[in-house]
N, CA, C and O of each residue as an XYZ file, in Angstrom:
716
protein
N      -4.499     15.697    -17.258
C      -5.336     16.301    -16.657
C      -5.201     18.107    -16.925
O      -4.159     18.761    -16.947
N      -6.334     18.506    -17.071
C      -6.174     19.971    -17.879
C      -6.415     21.282    -16.943
O      -7.037     22.237    -17.409
N      -5.754     21.313    -15.205
C      -6.405     21.899    -14.531
C      -5.251     22.829    -14.132
O      -4.077     22.503    -13.956
N      -5.945     24.367    -13.994
C      -5.335     25.569    -13.748
C      -5.041     25.510    -12.509
O      -5.858     25.778    -11.628
N      -3.489     25.047    -12.228
C      -3.195     24.798    -10.921
C      -2.661     26.395    -10.136
O      -1.746     27.109    -10.545
N      -3.438     26.617     -9.072
C      -2.919     27.961     -8.520
C      -2.120     27.404     -7.067
O      -2.246     26.326     -6.486
N      -1.208     28.662     -6.721
C      -0.775     27.982     -4.983
C      -1.754     27.766     -4.176
O      -1.608     27.071     -3.171
N      -2.743     28.259     -4.459
C      -3.981     27.344     -3.545
C      -4.357     26.333     -3.830
O      -5.163     25.811     -3.059
N      -4.019     25.723     -4.847
C      -4.653     24.429     -5.016
C      -3.598     23.358     -4.789
O      -3.837     22.262     -4.282
N      -2.450     23.760     -5.196
C      -1.337     23.087     -4.879
C      -0.791     22.969     -3.234
O      -0.380     21.890     -2.809
N      -0.830     24.006     -2.504
C      -0.996     23.657     -1.317
C      -1.981     23.160     -0.467
O      -1.710     22.873      0.699
N      -3.600     22.968     -1.146
C      -4.325     21.840     -0.402
C      -4.052     20.790     -1.090
O      -4.326     19.857     -0.336
N      -3.688     20.387     -2.037
C      -3.302     19.360     -2.768
C      -2.077     18.214     -1.817
O      -2.215     17.097     -1.318
N      -1.098     19.024     -1.898
C      -0.124     19.058     -1.035
C      -0.379     18.547      0.374
O       0.182     17.537      0.797
N      -1.393     19.395      1.222
C      -1.689     18.881      2.434
C      -2.574     17.495      2.319
O      -2.692     16.782      3.315
N      -3.073     17.209      1.306
C      -3.893     16.074      1.178
C      -2.955     14.867      1.082
O      -3.176     13.818      1.686
N      -1.785     15.093      0.209
C      -0.537     14.300      0.128
C      -0.034     14.119      1.564
O      -0.103     12.961      1.979
N       0.332     14.802      2.186
C       0.919     14.834      3.223
C       0.015     13.579      4.657
O       0.351     12.666      5.411
N      -1.124     14.294      4.320
C      -2.336     13.390      5.090
C      -2.426     11.930      4.699
O      -2.658     11.079      5.558
N      -2.239     11.600      3.358
C      -2.352     10.013      3.121
C      -0.271      9.838      3.528
O       0.245      9.051      4.322
N       0.188     10.515      2.950
C       1.333     10.123      3.493
C       1.590      9.401      4.864
O       1.984      8.273      5.162
N       1.100     10.817      5.773
C       0.946     10.138      7.041
C       0.395      9.058      7.616
O       0.773      8.389      8.578
N      -0.491      8.969      6.953
C      -1.716      7.751      7.337
C      -0.740      6.200      6.948
O      -0.434      5.307      7.739
N      -0.408      6.305      5.392
C       0.492      4.926      5.342
C       1.797      4.981      6.390
O       2.252      3.879      6.699
N       2.345      5.987      6.880
C       3.378      5.561      7.813
C       2.886      5.193      9.508
O       3.497      4.510     10.329
N       1.450      5.979      9.675
C       1.160      5.143     10.913
C       1.077      4.060     10.815
O       1.638      3.360     11.658
N       0.299      3.425      9.682
C       0.054      1.530      9.549
C       1.380      0.715      9.552
O       1.382     -0.511      9.660
N       2.534      1.481      9.425
C       3.809      0.829      9.229
C       4.283      0.600     10.666
O       3.687      1.165     11.583
N       5.187     -0.095     10.875
C       5.310     -0.688     12.781
C       6.549     -0.079     12.456
O       6.879      0.664     13.380
N       7.658     -0.083     11.211
C       9.135      0.144     11.488
C       9.503      1.685     10.503
O      10.572      2.096     10.052
N       8.456      2.110     10.455
C       8.786      3.595      9.369
C       9.261      4.907     10.020
O       9.323      5.944      9.361
N       9.618      4.846     11.406
C      10.454      5.750     11.660
C      11.523      6.628     11.137
O      11.936      7.746     11.444
N      11.896      5.558     10.054
C      13.100      6.671      9.715
C      13.135      7.520      8.275
O      13.920      8.317      7.761
N      11.527      6.759      7.808
C      11.148      7.926      6.797
C       9.912      9.384      7.476
O       9.271      9.256      8.519
N       9.866     10.481      6.688
C       8.980     11.215      6.928
C       8.211     11.309      6.004
O       8.588     11.002      4.873
N       6.927     11.759      6.246
C       5.628     11.999      5.718
C       6.383     12.879      4.399
O       6.265     12.371      3.285
N       7.002     13.933      4.499
C       7.364     14.663      3.833
C       8.308     13.948      2.260
O       8.230     14.463      1.145
N       8.940     12.989      2.516
C       9.901     12.144      2.157
C       9.098     11.249      1.469
O       9.345     10.999      0.289
N       8.076     10.682      2.109
C       7.097     10.033      1.137
C       6.459     10.467      0.448
O       6.214      9.584     -0.375
N       5.913     11.420      0.168
C       5.328     12.536     -0.653
C       6.354     12.977     -1.764
O       5.971     12.698     -2.900
N       7.423     13.529     -1.690
C       8.622     13.686     -2.587
C       9.110     12.544     -3.895
O       9.487     12.597     -5.065
N       8.815     11.490     -2.804
C       9.005     10.226     -3.503
C       8.288      9.653     -4.589
O       8.580      9.556     -5.781
N       7.082      9.216     -3.804
C       5.987      9.187     -4.492
C       5.775     10.035     -5.868
O       5.594      9.571     -6.994
N       5.850     11.513     -5.443
C       5.460     12.106     -6.845
C       6.437     12.042     -8.130
O       6.210     11.931     -9.335
N       7.846     12.180     -7.223
C       9.251     11.789     -8.380
C       8.777     10.309     -8.987
O       8.803     10.350    -10.217
N       8.509      9.489     -8.662
C       8.013      8.073     -8.859
C       6.702      8.069    -10.176
O       6.547      7.325    -11.145
N       5.882      9.297     -9.655
C       4.908      9.483    -10.634
C       5.167      9.926    -11.945
O       4.760      9.398    -12.979
N       6.067     11.214    -11.806
C       6.689     12.210    -12.728
C       7.735     11.743    -13.620
O       8.123     12.365    -14.609
N       8.259     10.399    -13.149
C       8.769      9.886    -14.006
C       7.986      9.049    -15.142
O       8.808      8.392    -15.781
N       7.246      8.940    -15.401
C       6.019      7.795    -15.542
C       5.394      8.968    -16.957
O       4.413      9.712    -16.945
N       6.345      8.744    -17.980
C       5.891     10.068    -19.308
C       4.661      9.341    -19.755
O       3.854     10.114    -20.271
N       4.132      7.667    -19.705
C       3.033      7.511    -20.606
C       1.544      7.686    -19.732
O       0.514      7.224    -20.224
N       1.517      8.570    -18.060
C       0.764      8.628    -17.156
C      -0.522      9.594    -17.764
O      -0.274     10.605    -18.421
N      -1.999      9.134    -17.448
C      -2.614     10.152    -17.744
C      -3.617      9.930    -16.491
O      -4.287      8.958    -16.142
N      -3.399     11.567    -15.818
C      -4.889     11.185    -14.914
C      -5.391     12.092    -15.403
O      -5.057     13.117    -15.998
N      -6.794     11.306    -14.890
C      -7.995     11.691    -15.219
C      -8.764     12.729    -14.961
O      -9.319     13.596    -15.635
N      -8.651     12.368    -13.468
C      -9.150     13.725    -12.396
C      -8.425     13.683    -11.067
O      -7.338     13.141    -10.865
N      -9.181     14.335    -10.184
C      -8.188     14.361     -8.689
C      -8.118     13.068     -7.930
O      -7.131     12.614     -7.351
N      -9.773     12.350     -8.058
C      -9.981     11.474     -7.487
C      -8.656     10.008     -8.074
O      -7.991      9.316     -7.305
N      -8.653      9.950     -9.376
C      -7.662      9.137    -10.222
C      -6.374      9.372     -9.456
O      -5.964      8.484     -8.708
N      -5.636     10.635     -9.611
C      -4.527     11.424     -8.999
C      -4.392     10.812     -7.459
O      -3.292     10.400     -7.092
N      -5.504     10.765     -6.595
C      -5.484     10.652     -5.305
C      -5.240      9.115     -5.466
O      -4.360      8.901     -4.632
N      -5.449      8.263     -5.903
C      -5.376      7.024     -5.728
C      -4.368      6.548     -6.158
O      -3.712      5.721     -5.525
N      -4.053      6.985     -7.325
C      -2.368      6.522     -8.087
C      -1.357      6.810     -7.080
O      -0.584      6.017     -6.543
N      -1.507      8.367     -6.862
C       0.067      8.577     -5.683
C      -0.249      7.792     -4.263
O       0.570      7.775     -3.344
N      -1.421      7.203     -4.204
C      -1.688      6.386     -2.854
C      -0.626      5.304     -2.902
O       0.395      5.080     -2.251
N      -1.449      4.522     -4.249
C      -0.633      3.588     -4.209
C       0.538      3.530     -4.647
O       1.171      2.526     -4.320
N       1.105      4.371     -5.361
C       2.571      4.385     -5.526
C       3.345      4.572     -4.245
O       4.479      4.106     -4.132
N       2.584      5.439     -3.002
C       3.538      5.376     -1.831
C       3.420      3.992     -0.834
O       4.156      3.664      0.096
N       2.279      3.344     -1.353
C       2.105      2.327     -0.250
C       3.580      0.853     -1.239
O       4.289     -0.051     -0.798
N       3.325      1.442     -2.632
C       4.483      0.530     -3.085
C       5.739      0.648     -2.722
O       6.403     -0.343     -3.026
N       6.241      1.370     -2.260
C       7.232      2.433     -1.922
C       7.800      2.180     -0.985
O       9.027      2.148     -0.894
N       6.661      1.853      0.271
C       6.850      0.939      1.399
C       7.227     -0.369      1.590
O       7.955     -0.895      2.432
N       6.368     -0.962      0.314
C       6.516     -2.520      0.653
C       7.998     -2.404     -0.304
O       8.473     -3.523     -0.497
N       8.436     -1.790     -0.644
C       9.588     -2.194     -1.597
C      10.733     -2.034     -0.309
O      11.545     -2.949     -0.174
N      10.776     -0.961      0.547
C      11.236     -0.617      1.527
C      11.421     -1.621      2.799
O      12.348     -1.619      3.609
N      10.512     -2.307      2.761
C      10.386     -3.511      3.542
C      10.791     -4.786      3.174
O      10.817     -5.695      4.005
N      11.143     -4.964      1.897
C      12.077     -5.774      0.821
C      13.256     -5.619      1.410
O      13.784     -6.433      2.168
N      13.718     -4.503      1.052
C      14.901     -3.823      1.228
C      15.398     -4.128      2.385
O      16.602     -4.372      2.450
N      14.473     -4.190      3.708
C      14.991     -4.087      5.207
C      15.043     -5.606      5.351
O      15.817     -5.991      6.228
N      14.075     -6.992      4.363
C      14.091     -7.836      4.549
C      15.473     -8.442      4.101
O      16.201     -9.248      4.681
N      15.556     -8.045      3.347
C      17.230     -8.549      2.397
C      18.699     -8.032      3.408
O      19.725     -8.707      3.331
N      18.645     -6.942      4.207
C      19.399     -6.443      4.968
C      19.760     -7.539      6.303
O      20.805     -8.014      6.750
N      18.482     -7.638      6.618
C      18.433     -8.645      7.604
C      18.586     -9.883      7.467
O      18.964    -10.566      8.419
N      18.425    -10.209      6.723
C      18.701    -11.851      5.822
C      20.340    -11.485      5.548
O      20.936    -12.529      5.812
N      20.964    -10.829      5.284
C      22.318    -10.351      5.179
C      22.877     -9.909      3.779
O      24.073     -9.747      3.536
N      21.636     -9.703      2.718
C      21.957     -9.056      1.769
C      22.547     -9.814      1.065
O      22.352    -11.029      1.086
N      23.666     -9.025      0.054
C      24.589    -10.252     -0.712
C      25.485    -10.922     -0.120
O      26.270    -11.689     -0.678
N      25.404    -10.544      1.717
C      26.876    -11.292      2.112
C      26.342    -12.823      2.107
O      25.183    -13.119      1.817
N      27.517    -13.913      2.528
C      26.813    -15.256      3.032
C      27.006    -15.358      4.318
O      27.896    -14.829      4.983
N      25.946    -16.222      4.751
C      26.103    -16.387      6.134
C      27.178    -17.805      6.568
O      27.387    -18.860      5.969
N      27.564    -17.408      7.520
C      28.597    -18.280      8.088
C      28.281    -19.312      9.264
O      28.865    -20.315      9.673
N      27.097    -18.640      9.642
C      26.360    -19.807     10.944
C      25.007    -19.670     11.067
O      24.542    -18.585     10.717
N      24.278    -20.489     11.471
C      22.850    -20.125     11.620
C      22.198    -19.814     13.500
O      22.306    -20.379     14.589
N      21.723    -18.938     13.098
C      20.785    -18.229     14.093
C      19.552    -19.082     14.951
O      18.593    -19.449     14.271
N      19.548    -19.348     16.152
C      18.248    -20.150     16.857
C      16.894    -19.057     16.762
O      15.771    -19.458     16.458
N      17.165    -17.806     17.035
C      16.284    -17.016     16.892
C      16.156    -16.034     15.521
O      17.136    -15.523     14.979
N      15.186    -15.919     15.204
C      15.136    -14.813     13.705
C      14.623    -13.370     14.820
O      13.681    -13.515     15.599
N      15.203    -12.378     14.749
C      15.042    -11.555     14.968
C      13.429    -10.539     15.083
O      12.846    -10.424     14.005
N      12.983    -10.080     15.906
C      11.649     -9.475     15.860
C      11.095     -8.782     14.783
O       9.997     -8.923     14.243
N      12.633     -7.491     14.389
C      11.826     -6.861     12.853
C      11.668     -7.677     12.134
O      10.542     -7.565     11.648
N      12.508     -9.004     11.526
C      11.927     -9.582     10.541
C      10.535    -10.273     10.506
O       9.946    -10.631      9.486
N      10.132    -10.393     11.720
C       8.739    -10.890     11.721
C       8.078    -10.016     11.203
O       7.356    -10.459     10.310
N       7.972     -8.551     11.431
C       6.772     -7.437     10.872
C       7.015     -7.278      9.688
O       6.175     -7.217      8.791
N       8.473     -7.176      9.550
C       8.155     -7.189      8.068
C       7.915     -8.324      6.902
O       7.447     -8.158      5.775
N       8.305     -9.332      7.424
C       7.833    -11.091      6.821
C       5.921    -10.655      6.682
O       5.286    -10.999      5.685
N       5.343     -9.972      7.711
C       4.021     -9.926      8.091
C       4.180     -9.006      6.968
O       4.058     -9.613      5.904
N       4.418     -7.705      6.816
C       4.333     -6.761      5.728
C       4.312     -7.421      4.335
O       3.368     -7.185      3.582
N       5.166     -8.116      4.019
C       5.467     -8.566      2.647
C       4.394    -10.066      2.506
O       4.319    -10.717      1.464
N       3.782    -10.337      3.530
C       2.454    -11.229      3.189
C       1.397    -10.657      3.019
O       0.549    -11.291      2.391
N       1.060     -9.347      3.473
C      -0.201     -8.458      3.196
C       0.228     -8.307      1.753
O      -0.499     -8.928      0.977
N       1.063     -7.747      1.288
C       1.475     -6.877      0.040
C       1.240     -8.448     -0.780
O       0.440     -8.465     -1.716
N       1.797     -9.446     -0.480
C       1.720    -10.766     -1.378
C       0.158    -11.007     -1.629
O      -0.266    -11.162     -2.774
N      -0.659    -11.033     -0.535
C      -1.882    -11.198     -0.939
C      -2.853    -10.439     -1.651
O      -3.882    -10.836     -2.197
N      -2.252     -8.976     -1.547
C      -2.924     -8.035     -2.041
C      -2.606     -8.164     -3.985
O      -3.358     -7.770     -4.875
N      -1.404     -8.770     -4.111
C      -1.366     -8.800     -5.384
C      -2.552     -9.786     -5.948
O      -3.540     -9.459     -6.604
N      -2.210    -10.924     -5.554
C      -2.982    -12.459     -5.475
C      -4.433    -12.226     -5.803
O      -5.108    -12.725     -6.704
N      -4.881    -11.044     -4.538
C      -6.384    -10.318     -4.605
C      -6.272     -9.868     -6.082
O      -6.882    -10.573     -6.887
N      -5.647     -8.897     -6.523
C      -5.756     -7.717     -7.600
C      -5.803     -8.623     -8.660
O      -5.993     -8.148     -9.780
N      -5.646    -10.030     -8.520
C      -4.858    -10.992     -9.841
C      -6.254    -11.508    -10.044
O      -6.559    -11.633    -11.230
N      -7.145    -11.828     -9.194
C      -8.272    -12.930     -8.947
C      -9.618    -11.858     -9.140
O     -10.586    -12.197     -9.821
N      -9.549    -10.622     -8.500
C     -10.793    -10.045     -8.426
C     -10.032     -7.972     -8.136
O      -9.780     -7.324     -7.120
N      -9.935     -7.644     -9.722
C      -8.979     -6.120     -9.451
C      -9.880     -5.303     -8.709
O      -9.387     -4.607     -7.821
N     -11.557     -5.240     -8.975
C     -12.049     -4.550     -8.291
C     -11.839     -4.253     -6.582
O     -11.632     -3.241     -5.912
N     -12.021     -5.783     -6.271
C     -11.780     -5.812     -5.067
C     -10.843     -5.195     -4.243
O     -10.887     -4.496     -3.231
N      -9.729     -5.789     -5.182
C      -8.277     -5.170     -4.427
C      -8.196     -3.643     -4.373
O      -7.767     -3.082     -3.365
N      -8.605     -2.972     -5.447
C      -9.095     -1.645     -5.339
C      -9.779     -0.958     -4.530
O      -9.666      0.252     -4.334
N     -10.740     -1.914     -3.874
C     -11.661     -1.550     -2.660
C     -10.934     -1.449     -1.380
O     -11.289     -0.584     -0.580
N      -9.857     -2.320     -1.074
C      -9.212     -2.848      0.010
C      -7.959     -1.385      0.115
O      -7.752     -0.637      1.070
N      -7.320     -1.399     -1.243
C      -6.574     -0.461     -1.554
C      -7.319      0.881     -0.877
O      -6.959      1.069      0.285
N      -8.074      1.630     -1.279
C      -8.732      3.018     -0.886
C      -9.170      3.097      0.798
O      -8.880      3.961      1.625
N     -10.064      1.713      0.967
C     -10.452      1.311      2.336
C      -9.524      1.325      3.432
O      -9.631      2.158      4.333
N      -8.438      0.282      3.408
C      -7.856     -0.004      4.264
C      -6.425      0.410      4.174
O      -5.714      0.462      5.178
N      -5.876      0.792      2.622
C      -4.522      1.246      3.007
C      -4.660      3.090      2.630
O      -3.805      3.928      2.917
N      -5.698      3.291      2.079
C      -5.730      4.767      2.202
C      -6.404      5.064      3.298
O      -6.011      6.167      3.679
N      -6.974      4.771      3.789
C      -8.102      5.495      5.179
C      -9.282      6.115      4.638
O     -10.044      6.773      5.346
N      -9.496      5.888      3.139
C     -10.715      6.523      2.502
C     -12.374      5.950      3.432
O     -12.612      4.747      3.536
N     -13.223      6.891      3.941
C     -14.483      6.340      4.645
C     -15.157      5.498      3.549
O     -14.886      5.521      2.348
N     -15.918      4.884      4.064
C     -17.030      4.106      3.095
C     -17.912      5.118      1.868
O     -18.231      4.996      0.686
N     -18.047      6.029      2.825
C     -18.979      7.299      1.865
C     -17.824      7.961      0.481
O     -18.264      8.285     -0.622
N     -16.287      8.049      0.879
C     -15.664      8.374      0.035
C     -14.918      7.409     -0.810
O     -14.063      7.746     -1.628
N     -15.290      6.182     -0.565
C     -14.921      5.116     -1.577
C     -16.041      5.041     -2.636
O     -15.867      4.779     -3.826
N     -17.107      5.286     -2.088
C     -18.339      5.078     -2.793
C     -18.236      6.053     -3.564
O     -18.491      5.641     -4.696
N     -17.934      7.433     -3.581
C     -17.956      8.551     -4.482
C     -16.735      7.850     -5.385
O     -17.193      7.135     -6.277
N     -15.568      7.896     -5.346
C     -14.628      7.622     -6.040
C     -14.555      6.572     -7.243
O     -13.957      6.629     -8.317
N     -15.434      5.525     -6.638
C     -15.804      4.494     -7.459
C     -16.870      4.088     -7.830
O     -17.158      2.966     -8.247
N     -17.762      5.348     -7.641
C     -19.512      5.448     -8.632
C     -20.027      4.485     -8.162
O     -20.635      3.755     -8.945
N     -19.976      4.087     -6.592
C     -20.961      2.924     -6.334
C     -21.912      3.379     -5.190
O     -21.795      4.517     -4.737
N     -22.533      2.810     -4.873
C     -23.593      3.340     -3.463
C     -22.597      2.576     -2.540
O     -21.759      1.721     -2.824
N     -23.061      3.338     -0.932
C     -22.069      2.698     -0.057
C     -22.538      1.928      0.526
O     -21.790      1.717      1.480
N     -23.846      0.963      0.602
C     -24.444     -0.214      0.525
C     -23.207     -0.863     -0.062
O     -22.214     -1.258      0.548
N     -23.445     -0.898     -1.308
C     -22.620     -1.698     -2.413
C     -20.823     -1.871     -1.670
O     -20.427     -3.019     -1.468
N     -20.137     -0.999     -1.419
C     -19.009     -0.959     -0.673
C     -19.346     -1.303      0.509
O     -18.237     -1.309      1.043
N     -20.206     -1.648      1.454
C     -20.140     -2.141      2.593
C     -20.124     -3.681      2.151
O     -19.301     -4.421      2.692
N     -20.852     -4.101      1.354
C     -21.233     -5.275      0.923
C     -19.792     -5.627      0.318
O     -19.019     -6.201      1.086
N     -19.366     -5.351     -0.941
C     -17.775     -5.913     -0.960
C     -16.652     -5.407     -0.318
O     -15.523     -5.614     -0.764
N     -16.936     -4.524      1.060
C     -15.627     -4.965      1.872
C     -15.537     -5.927      2.416
O     -14.427     -6.333      2.758
N     -16.741     -6.662      2.697
C     -17.164     -7.973      3.630
C     -16.394     -9.225      2.894
O     -15.711    -10.112      3.406
N     -16.765     -8.977      1.407
C     -16.330    -10.052      0.480
C     -14.642     -9.854      0.674
O     -13.848    -10.641      1.189
N     -14.460     -8.877      0.236
C     -12.603     -8.553     -0.215
C     -12.016     -9.051      1.525
O     -11.202     -9.960      1.683
N     -12.532     -8.370      2.511
C     -11.919     -9.088      4.131
C     -11.660    -11.057      3.697
O     -10.571    -11.630      3.659
N     -12.626    -11.494      3.512
C     -12.493    -12.628      3.198
C     -11.909    -13.598      2.739
O     -11.418    -14.644      3.164
N     -12.131    -12.712      1.104
C     -10.913    -13.527      0.233
C      -9.472    -13.167      0.784
O      -8.490    -13.911      0.775
N      -9.535    -12.119      1.172
C      -7.697    -11.791      1.879
C      -7.434    -12.499      2.900
O      -6.240    -12.686      3.136
N      -8.486    -13.124      3.839
C      -8.350    -13.712      4.726
C      -7.695    -15.529      4.484
O      -6.792    -16.157      5.036
N      -8.617    -15.849      3.468
C      -8.481    -16.844      2.212
C      -6.812    -17.177      2.104
O      -6.301    -18.164      2.633
N      -5.920    -15.964      1.162
C      -5.258    -15.757      0.969
C      -4.213    -15.764      1.696
O      -3.269    -16.454      1.312
N      -4.122    -15.186      2.638
C      -3.291    -14.937      4.004
C      -3.639    -16.397      4.536
O      -2.495    -16.655      4.909
N      -4.271    -17.407      4.813
C      -4.678    -18.584      5.558
C      -3.642    -19.352      4.646
O      -2.614    -19.818      5.136
N      -4.007    -19.494      3.028
C      -2.928    -19.995      2.220
C      -1.759    -19.952      2.124
O      -1.002    -20.915      1.997
N      -1.475    -18.793      2.176
C       0.018    -18.343      2.127
C       0.960    -18.842      3.875
O       2.171    -18.938      4.074
N       0.222    -18.979      4.488
C       0.702    -19.210      5.567
C       1.104    -20.991      5.837
O       2.136    -21.493      6.281
N       0.148    -21.468      5.485
C       0.265    -22.999      5.530
C       1.202    -23.490      4.706
O       1.753    -24.532      5.062
N       1.636    -22.804      3.304
C       2.510    -22.724      2.213
C       3.424    -22.696      2.754
O       4.297    -23.496      2.417
N       3.675    -21.783      3.839
C       5.444    -21.101      3.772
C       5.673    -21.964      5.204
O       6.609    -21.617      5.925
N       4.901    -22.977      5.572
C       4.927    -23.621      6.742
C       5.109    -25.153      6.783
O       5.370    -25.919      7.710
N       4.853    -25.366      5.280
C       4.763    -26.474      4.594
C       3.817    -27.434      5.499
O       4.283    -28.469      5.976
N       2.343    -27.013      5.738
C       1.498    -27.570      5.906
C       0.069    -27.432      5.261
O      -0.575    -26.419      4.988
N      -0.202    -28.658      5.114
C      -1.600    -28.192      4.415
C      -2.827    -28.821      4.921
O      -3.920    -28.518      4.441
């Protein structure tokens, strides 16, 4: 991306990134230990490490950094789940009850897994869900970013939700051993 960055542009971009980070953190049930600032900085550093990354425009950058933020939160949930399950420690006794935090993390990971499956089956639907649900863009904003009509976004949103529900219900029956 060949843009001349002024102080005003940087401030506007940073405020937009903070807004996206706050949106992601509001959606997290157990994100109280991470601030929006930390999430923005970690996401920026992750993108900066990618030497082969080519950003086309502002919309492309916004989609990339928002996806990185979401992935950072998913990785964080996986680490928390590992810690709850003892990490590298060996379990000596069994518990009758799973802690409530484990259920929340499990749900977050199920959704992340469902998104990965949706992306493998239909990348365009996964991108729409990423923008609409996880990034919090409005129908009109998603239409502008994807260069399609709002009507098309609305129609594809319905299809994407159905596909995700199918994937999630398949995943839950697989985990419970019931078909």
